[in-house]
N, C-alpha and C positions, 0 to 999 in steps of 0.2 A: 512199430517197434523193431529195433534191431536186436537180433539174437546175440547174446553174449557167448563168444566162443571161449572155451576154457583153454588157456594157454599154459602149457607145461614147459618148464625150463629143461633144457638138455644138460645132463651132468658133464663135467669137464672130462671125465674118463671116457664117456661115450663120444664126445667130440674128438678126442685124440684117436680113438679107435676108428671113427669115420674118416679122419684125415689119413690114417694109415691105409685103410681100404682104398681110398681114392688115389693116394700116392703110389701104391703098388700097381693099381690099374694104369695110371698114366706112365709109370716107368716101363711097364710091359709094352704098352703101345709105342712109346718112343724108342724102346730097344728094337722093336721090329722095324721101325722107320730107319733107324741108324744101321741096322743090318742090311737092309735093301739099298741104302745110300752108299754102301761099300766104304764106310768110315771116312767119307769126304767131309763130314760135318763134325765139329768138335763135340764129344759126348757131354761135356759140361753144359753146353747150351740146352741139351735135352733134359739134363738133370734139373737145371734151374726152371725150365718151362714146366716140367712135371711138378716141381714144388709149388710154383705159382698156381698152376691149374688145380692142384689138390687143395690148396688154401681157398681158392675161389669156390670150388665145388662144395667144400665143407661149409662155408659161410652161406651159400645159397641153399644147401640142404637144411641147415639149422633154421633158417628163416622161413622155409616153406612149411614146416611142421607136418610133413606127410611121411608116413611109414613106407619104406621101400625095401628092396632086397639088400641094399647097402646097410640098412639098420640091422637086419638079421645077421649079416656077416660081421658087423661091428660088435654085436652082442656076443657072437661066438668067440670073437677075438678077446673081448673082455673076460669071458669065462676062462680062456686059456691063460691069460696073464693074471 
């Protein structure tokens, strides 16, 4: 017999908070890369890559159904807003 795993849906507010956490993380990382590249690369490229990376990370996180530190940060962000 297969064990039935209880699937819980993630609320939209939590997904937006997760996206914000991942977006800030990617922006911080790409800002350091841009700083050490001495502004040779257009910052818009890093912004777009950060946005795409945050969307991808949010989707993967939502599908995995595992609690991580990002969930705690997102929960704190939800309480603030």
